[in-house]
Residue, then its C-alpha position, 0 to 999 in steps of 0.5 A: m433422464a440423462e445424468p448431468k455432466r460435471v464440469d471442472r471449474p477453476i479453484s478460487p484464489f481464496m483457497i490459498g495453500p496447496y491449491y493456489r499459489p498467489q502471483l505477484t500481481s495479486i499480491t501487489s493488488i492486495l497491497t495497494r488496497i492495504t496501503g490505501n487504508a493504512l494511510i488513514v493512520g498517518v492522516v489521523l496523527a497529522v490532523w490530531w497534531l494540527l488540531a492540537a496546535a490550534t487548541s492550546a500549548e499544553y495540548f500541542a505539547v502532548a500531541d507533539a510528543v507523540a508525533t515526534s516519538w518513535f511511534g510517530d516516526l514509525v507511523f510517518a515512515g510507514s505513511a511515506l512508504a504507503v504514499w509512494y507505493h500507492l502512487l506507483a501502483g496507481l501509475r501502473h494501473l493507468y498504464w494498464d488502462s491504456g492497454r499496455g503492459l498486460h503480458i504476464e512478464t511485463a506485469e510482474k516487472l511492473g510489480w517489482a518496480c512498484l515494490i522496489g521503487s517505493v522502498v527506494l523513494t521512501v529511503i530518499t524521503i526519510l533522508l531528505v526530511q531528517 
């Protein structure tokens, strides 16, 4: 019986380290999923604040103290960053879905545009809100 021929298969991207170097597109894809899930924290804080406002003045004072503290500021600033990043990444995916921007160089430029654009838009948002 003939011995089976062994085929060299590509190494899985989950073997990060000496075998695989993550590309910007894979990092931004993972970051899109992380920001989508991280938005839940900001939504929970905002909904708690609104429910407390509808409950009683004492309960609202507690929720308002948390929402306006350094922790609340950090959560809402992080949520603004997540919203802007998630929006820009979604627009990038719509562009890709049209069949454009799929070359490696263009995809990397779009990834950098998402990262830099989300930071710039977050800074503008924070400056306008204050």
